[in-house]
N, C-alpha and C positions, 0 to 999 in steps of 0.2 A: 706650247708658250707663245703668246701674242708677240706682235712686233715691238710693242712698247716696252715689254719686259726684256726682250733681247737688246734693244737699244741701250736700256738702263744698265744692264750688266757689262755691255761693251764699253759704255762710258766710264763705268767705275774702273774697268780693267786698264783702259787708256790713260786715264788720269790718276792712276795709281791709288784710288781710294779704296781702304780696306772694307770688306763687307762685314766685318765683326770688330768689336773693340777688344784690345788686349787687356788682360788683368793687370791692374796697377797695385803693386805691393808697397805698403809703407815699410819702414824699418821694423816696426813692431810685428806687422803681419809676416815679414820674412823670417823674423826670429821664431814667431809662433809656428810657422810651417816647419822650420828646422827641428824644433822640439817634439813635433808630432810625427815628422816623416823621415828624419835621418835614420839610417840603419843602426847607428851606434845606440841610439835611444832604445830601440827594441832589444839590443843585446843586454843592456843594463837593467832593463825591466825584467828580463829573463833571470839575471843574476839575482835579483830581489826574490823572485819566485823560488829559485833554487835554494837560497838560504833559508827560507821559510819551510821548504821541503825537507831540508837537511835537519832543522830544528825539529820537525815532527818525527823525523826518522830517529833522533837521538832519544826523544820521549817515548818512542814506541819500545825501546829495548827495556823500559821500567814498566811497562804495561803488561797484563796477562798474555801468554803466548799459548795458544791452542792448537794442537796438531793431532792428526789422526793417521793410523797405519793399518793396513790389511795385508796378511800373508797367507798364502797357501802352499804347504810344502808336500811334496811327494817324495818320501824317503826310499828312494829306488833301491838303495842298499844301506841297510841300517848298520851302525857300529856294533860290533862283537865285543862283549865283555866276558872276562874269565873269572869264575867264582871258585873258591876252594871246594874241592870235592868232599871235604869233611862236613860241609854244612848239610850234605845230602846222604852222609854215611857211606861215602865212596873214597876210594884211594885215589881216583883221578880227578883232576879239575873238570869243571863243567863250563862250557861255552854257551852263553846265551845272548839273545838280542832283545833289548828293551824298546818299548814304545810301540807306535802303530805306524802303518805305511803312510797314512795321510794325517796331516795336522794343519788346522786352520785357525788363525788368531786375528781378532779385530780389537784395536786399542784406541782409546780417546784419552789424551793427556793434557792437563792444563799445568804449565809452569809459570811460577811468579817469582820475579827477583824481589827479595826483601831487603837486602842491603848490598850496594855496590858503589862505593864512593867514586870510582872512576866514571861510572855511568852518570852520577849525579853532576859531576863537574862537565861531562859532555853535554848535559841538558843545559847547564848555565852557559856554556859557550855559544848557545844559539842566539842569546840576546846581542852581544857585541858583533856577531857574524851578521845578523840581519841589519844592524846600524851601519855596518861597514859597506853592505851592498847598496843601502840607500845613499850613503855619502858618496859613493862612486858614481851613482847616477847624477847627483847634484853637481859633482865635479865635471862630469861630461856635459851636463847642461851649461855650465859656465863656459867650457870650451867651445860649445856650439854657438853660444851668444857672442862670444869674443870673435870667433872666425866669421860668423855671418855678418856682424857689424862691421868688421874690418873690410870684408869683400864688398859689402853694400857701399861703404863709404868711397871705396876705390872707384866705383862707377860714378857716384856723384861728382867726385873731383874731375874725372875724365870729361864728364859732361860740362862742367863749368869751364874747363879749358876749351872744349869744342865750341861753346857759346862765344868765348873770347876770340876764337879763330874765325868764326862767322862774322864777328864784327870787324875784325882786322881785314877780311876779305872784302867786306863792304866798302871800307874805307880805301882799299887799294883799287877797287873797281872805279870808284869816283876819281881817284887820283890818276888811274890810267886814261880815263876819259879827258880829264883836263890836259895831261901831258900830250895825248894825241891831238887835241884841239890846238894846242900851242905849236906843236910840230907843223901841223897843216898851215898854220898863220906864219910860220917861219921864225917864231920867237923861242923856240926851243930845239934842242938837238935830238937826233935819233937815239943816240946812246942813253939819253935820259929816258926816253920811252922803254928802251930795252931793259933798262936797270928796274924800272918800275914793273915790268913784265917778269923779271926774274923774281922778284919779291912776291908777285902774285902767284906765280908757279910754285914757289917754296911753301906758300901758305896752303895751297891746295893739296900739296904733297903731304903736309903735316895733317891736313884734315883726314886724308885717307888713312894715315898711319893711326891717328887717335881713334877713328872708327873701328879698325882693327883691334886696337887695345880695348876699346868698350865691349866688342863682342868676346873677347878673351876674358874680360872682367866678368861678364855676365855667365859665361861658361863655369868660371871659378865659383861665382855666387850660387849657381844652381848646385854645384858639387857639394858645397858647404851646407846648403839647404836640404840636401837628400832629394833633389828635384830631378826628373829625367831631362837629359839635355835636349830632347826634341820638343819639350814644353816651351811655349812662347809667352813672355810677360815683360813688363817694364816696371820701372821704379819711380817713386815720386821724385821729380826733378827739382828739389828745393834744398838747399844747403844752408842751414842757420848754425855757423860754427860758433856763434857767440856763447852758446851753452857749453861748448868745449873750453872756452876762456873762463867761465865762472869756476874758479878754483880757490879752495880754501886749504890752507897748509895744515891738514889733519894729521893725526898720530894713528899708528897702526895698532889695531887690537888683534894681536896675532891669534888669540883664542877663537876668534870669530871665523877664521880661515877654514875652508873645507879641508885643505891638506892637513892642517894641525889636528883637526877632530878625526880625520882618518887614521893619522899615525897614533893618536892617543888611544882609539879603540883597538887598533892592532896590537899595541902593547897590553891592553886589557885582555884580549883574546890570547896572547902568548902566555900571560900570567895564569890564566885558567889551564892552559895546555901543560904547564909545569906542574900544577896541582894535580891534574889528572894523571900524569906519569908518576908522581909520587904515590898516588892513591892505588897504583897497580900493585903496590906492595902489600896492601891491606887485604884481609880475607873478604870473601864474599859469601853471602847466604841466599839461598833460594828455596822455595817450597814447590810440591808438586802434588797433584791428584791425578790418580791413574785408574781408569775403569775399562774393562774389556771383557770379551767373550772368547771362549775357545771351544773348538770341537776337533774329535779325532776319531779315527777308526781304520780298520783295514779296507774298507769299501769307501769309495768316494762319496756316496750318498750319505753315509754316517758322518763324514768330515764336514758336511755343510748343513746338517740338520740338528744334531744333538749338541746344542750349544750349553756351555757352563760359564756362568759369570765369575769374574774376579775383579777385585778393586784394591787400591793401596793409596795411602796418603803419607807424605814424608818430608823431611828437611834435608837440604844439601848444603855443606860448608866446604869452600875451596880455600885452602891456606897456601899461598905461594911460598916456596922454599928456596928454590934455586932455578934461575931461568938461563944459565949459562952467560950471565952478564948482559943479556939482551935488554932487561928492563933498566939496567944502570947506564947502558950506552944511550938509550932513547931518552932518559932523564937528561943526561948531560947534553945532548943535542938540543933539547928544549930550553934548557937554561942558557946555553950560548946564544941561540935565536933570540931569547928574550933580552940578553945583554946587548946584542948587536942593534935590536929594535930601539932600545932606549938611547944608545949612542947615536944612531941615525936620527932619532927624533931631536936630540939636543943640536946636532949639526943643522937640521933642517930649520929650527927656530931661527938661528943666526942667518940662514940662507933667506928665509922669509922677510926678516927685517932688512936685509941688505937689498933684496929686489925691491922692496917698497921705497927704501931711501933713495936708490938710484933712479927709480921711475919718477919719484918726486922731484928730484933735482933736474932730470931730463925735461920733465914737463914745464917747470919754471923757465928753463932755458928756451924751449919751444915757444912758449907764449911771448917771451921777449923778442925773439927772432921773428916770429910772425908779425908783431907789431911794427918792428923795424922795416921789414919787407914790404908790408902793406903801405907804410908812409913813403917808401922809395917808389913803389908801383904808382901810387897816386901822383907823386910828384913827376916822375917821368912821363906819365900819361899827360899831365898838364903841359910839359915841355913838348911832348909830340904834337897834341892838339894846336899848340901855338905855332909849331913848325909847319903844320898843314894849313893853317890860316895864312901864314905868312907867305908860304909857297903859292897858294891859290891867288893871293894878291900880287905876286910877282916881286916881292921884296927879299926873298931868300932863295938860296940855291937848292936843287934837288938833293945834293950831297949832305946838306945840313939836316933835311927832312929824314933822310935814311939813316943817318947817325943817330937822330933822335928816336927813330923807330927801332933801331938795333937796342938801344938802351931800354926802351920800352918793353921790348920783348924778353930781354934778359931780366928785367925787374919781374915780368909775369912769371917767368919760369921759377925765379927764386921765390916768389910768393906762394905758387902752388906747391912747391917742394916743401916749404915751411909749413903750409896748411896741412899737407899729407902727414908730415911728422907730428904735427899737433894732435891730429885725430887719432892716428895709430898709437901715439905714446899715451894719450889721454885714456884710451881703452886698455892699454896695457897697465897703466896705473891703477885704474878701477879694478882691474883684474888682481893685481898684486894686493889691493887693499880688501879685496872680497866682496866689493860692492858693485859689481859690473852689471848685475841684473836690475838693481835699482836705478843706475845711472842710465841705461839704455831706455828704461820706461819713461824717463823724463825728457827724452830727446824728441 
């Protein structure tokens, strides 16, 4: 490495100039990253695959089932049978052993369900089960969008506060220089300089604290995005909260909510389950085709060479008569679960409407509070700037300026608090309305 390159690297190190640019994420990019990389997304995608596999599994029970078997028996000690001696013209019974020492059988069988109503309902259950899995993924996406947008907005607000503190520090640096100059000229007291220094130190302490809060907020955002904590990035430092103020008093279409659709499909699934349990009382019919070969002999060679074919075709009917109340208990459980699902569904509808109404009212109050606090902050800023001007001209006391500054800082705090409430409650409102995805795409 030549001397010029070494000096360049040393200069970058000493001046704190980064040798690479950090990735800058917009809100949309942060949300897209969350939807692709958060661990929960993979879980719900797997749930969709599981639902599809279960649907295929249910259908498989109604498709032909082919099985094969092979057996080789060595009848080490064959069963003895007693025959009446009269059959052979004797007064004594005769003991005989039937069969051969070795017996080999190979069978191939096809079974086909012809009618099983319980299996038919099991196949039908696959449709709502797949819809439920997809809706759960959509609900998880809404949660990811809400959590990511909330964490992202938290950083934006903290950075806005940080900018305000930097502006305050600059103002107090100038004020400190003026107070020091006056002290040197004998037209100001040392206590005035000390009071300015106290305020300046307080601002610097707040800057350190807010930087810590920003670091914590970044860690929280990374967690919501599913991003490794060691990854370094920054966000776009622009906050246009006017879009959060663009509010129309809409009504709630409860049927458009993912939670509503989820519970509706859950009821449909439980209704099918009740029918499936009822169908367990019905007979089932199946058919089979069997083909095989058999060989036997008292020597092993004969038992694996002299094959004889056999085949059969038939129907089987199974008629349930009594199951020890097992089917009845299962049916009662399914009926009660369906009843509970319907009751919970009705309760949830009321809860959805209440959440929306509360979010609506809270948002309107947040907008009014923000506008009021914004006016107060602008007014207190004007009073503070007038105080600075008058103090610099020597026509007002430092105590008057510090009082104006205290009021200004309090107004700033109230403003940022109301701005945070507006942003978080607007996101909560859109989530309760079921439109959070469309809303964040417009930001």
